[in-house]
C-alpha angles and dihedrals in degrees: 000000000000090000089056092049091050089051092050091049091049090049092049092049092048090049090048092049091050091047093051090049092050090049093051092048091049093052088049093050092048093050092060108090106136143005100293094055092039090055091052089047096053091042091056093050090049092051092052093049089052090049092052091052095044092048092052093051093041092053091057093050095046094047092048091051093049092047091053091053092050093044091053090051090053092052094045092050097038113147094035136091089250089052091057091048092051090047092057092045091050090053091050093050090045091054090050090048090053091050091047091050092049091049092048092048091054101035108037095065088049093051091044092051092051091046094052093049094045088048090056092046089047091050093049089049092052091048089053090050090051089052098048103032098084110088096205137027123241123277111297117243113213123203128178112241134182108250108218100163119033113208104183116012099056101144112149094020131302095358091240092160093057120114126229127220118177114212117197126189135158120210112224128236109231106222097191131032128220100237099156095111090051098059097115094046090048090053091051092047092049088060087080086083092070092044108049093103102111092006113173102168136047133196110227146138103252118234092241090052094055105112139157117252122272110264117219115195123193115196117197119202129185131183128334110335100177107039099084137054099229098084108157148144114283127235110285094014088265093127147349119249145169112245140119091251134018115281132192119246094260095058100035111113100180114040153094133238137182119223121223108285114256113226118206122176123197100178113120134169120267131201109248131190111236095213092053092049092046090057093048118116108258118248088226133357136186124357106340116239125223089269101040122089120250110225113235095183129055116273115243090218091057092051093048094049092047092050092047092052092046094053090044096052098045117107134154107278121241112274128222119251109274128117097021114124119236089243089057092050091047088070092060117109089241095056095044093048090053092047092052092047090054098044095045095032092233095319131122114314116255118263093231123060118236123230119265089243093058090046091049093049092052101039100034100025092239139038097213130089135018130298091243095056096037099046120352099059089052091065090073092063099031099112123226119199117175124174116227137173089257127025113350116245110247117173139099134279096254092051098045093046090075097036135083091259094067096097091044091053092049091050092048095053093041091056090047089053093048091052091050089047093051091051092049093050092048090051092052092050091051090049093051092048091053091050089049093049091048091051091049092052092054095050093047093247090138120071128183090349093302123122117234110236108232098182103052101123114133094198129046095247091059093050111106100230093193092066102013142045128218119235106209095190093055097027093227136126112237136184113260116252094206092104090058094043093049090051095047092055087063091066109103091210092063092051090055093048093049090050089060 
């Protein structure tokens, strides 16, 4: 019954989390109504994509560094219970680091691709904002021009008596927007960054909706402009007029003038469904042919597909070992495998699974506390002292794990362990030989101080298989080494080394 209740609680919490995320995304979408809020909206999404990529890479580095420190502790304390514990923790950290590396290799390129495409779209949107933000054009420069070919006013024939006045103006690009009055809406729009997990819609100005502003031109005319022969540019280039000498605009009686152009933009962001845009026929694909258009602007389909992939690939990165309890870690495959090896001495695993508490007590020496307090914090005070040809290395395990001396420390303790192992094996061999000699003395196998050769057969049929083994390559009968091997496996140091 309680399992069902926990499941229901989990489902409810998951639904609540999704609902809150959808609510946050909806509020952010609704806040985007013009370029100021759209800029904040895109910036927040870009920041989140960067954060996803950075977190994936950082997780790999942090786990690898932690694993190095734990591995060094395992080598240093090989042959002890603490050494076995650190060996298991090193294996757990290594497994997490491998998963983190696999995730980073798959996800980071996807996040980067989405970020690059969104950056382009963002830049295009800002460029459009710069082009349409100015309400009016610059002042209009007027210049009298001979009109040789009338295009519009052709009453009475070619319009040869018409007068020409060239009007020149350049709309400005507004390099910065006045977004002060949109601060609250921009903050709401920026909340999209924390709500893009599971994102299905995106506010944008579609590529096919990007347009220049509407230009409104007002032409002002006064008096007769084609009755005289003194058509000229007015003083200050503010108009063209007919007069014997240049006049300013205030005194000209026969002239025309063009007002500043009025710029009006009607392009606004719209909420688009990513799935719909992703299925849209691309404006251009592959290498363009001579007859096919080359897209200058970002294709909405490419942006939608990139965002879909980024959202799909995101997951919480692997975390370093820290607050997990030892009982929790006892349920990992690494801990349980070590427990089985120790309990069965390398034999067949038991048919029934032991409790996490039993596993923790054997593998970690205790089932209480967290891994950080029981093992990781100790690395800061676990001294490392390594003799060198120069200055000896004197530090602690946590510090050297991220320094250049890590490999040297690993080699140093590895050699020490091998030396200890060699001495242990030699001791076991000596002990076995002494036992064998004592047995032979009791059974009368030794005569006149000479040892009776037990494995002297020259053919395989004469070789006593209970005490000897036949070497087919050398055609000789040799004493079995099983006694030595069996004894060596009893050495705790060897078990610890093998676990590494």
